[in-house]
N, C-alpha and C positions, 0 to 999 in steps of 0.2 A: 504494500500500500504506500503510495506516494503522499507526502504531506502537502496539503493545499491550504494556505493561509486564508484567513477571512479578508475581504476588502476592507482596508482601514477606514475607520470613522474618525474624523478629525477630533471631535469633542472627546471621544473615548481615549484616543491616543494622548492628547494633552493631559487628560486627567491621570492616566496611567503613568506618564513620564513624571508629572508633578509628584504623585504619590511616591514614586521611586526615589527621586532625588531629595525629597523632604522627609524621608523615613529616618528612623533612629538608628539604622544600620551603620556600620563603619564605612569609610570611604572605599575601601577595598571590596567589601561585600556590595556596595552600591555599583561599583565599576563592573564587577562580574555580572551582577543582575542586569545592568544595562546592556552589556554585551550580548547576554543570552536573550533578553527581551527583544532588542533591536534585530538580532539575527533571525529570531523566530516569527516576529511580526511582519517581516518582509514589507516594509513601508515604501520601498523604492523598487523601481523596475530592475535595477542592477546594482551591484556593489553593496549589498545589505551587510555581509559579514565584514567588509572593509570599513564601511561606515561605522559599524558597531565597535570595532577595535579602536577606531580613532576616538570615538565618543568616550569609551571606557577609559582610554588612556588620558584624555583631557581631564577627567575626574581625578585620576591617579597623580598626574603631573601637578595639577592645581594645589593638591594637598601634600605633595612631596612624598608620595607613597610608592614610588618606583614605577615599574613598567609591567604591563600585562601583555605577554607575548608567548605563543605557543612555539616551542622549539621545533625546528624544521623536522627532526627526527621523530617528533610526536604528532605531526600534522595529520597523518592518515588516521590515527586513533582519535584525535580530536574531531575530525569530520564525521567519523562513524559515531562517536558519542553524541555529537550535535545532531545528527540525523535521528537518533533515538529520542533525544530531547524534543525534536520537532514533533515526533509522532505521539509521545506521551505527556509532554509538558511538565515532567518532573525534573526539577533543577538540582535536587539534593546531591546526587551522585556526581553530576558534571561540575557543580560548583566546588565540591570537595577535590575532585581531580584537578581543576583549574588552579585552586589554591596551592596544591602540592606540585604542580608541573609548570605553571605559566606566570608566576609572579616573581619578579626580579628586582633586587635593589632596594628593598624597604628595611 
């Protein structure tokens, strides 16, 4: 089964984004959550994962929390895990994996 995102609703997207960035979570958790949310929401015709990583790193850099980057030798595993997340919407395992694998310099 292929993941088919819903057509974005501007009001809902703005509300979800505001809720995410205004949450009580740490900056690192917000960045990872933003990365996953933007990747899965597919708000753009192209470049959703690239946009998501740039947005997540903007949060990280602004608070001097390091860099969120999937190492090249882990990229295939990340894409497989991301595909599973697209299908089931469960962030827990992927977030934990990203914390362990893709946070540098904090």
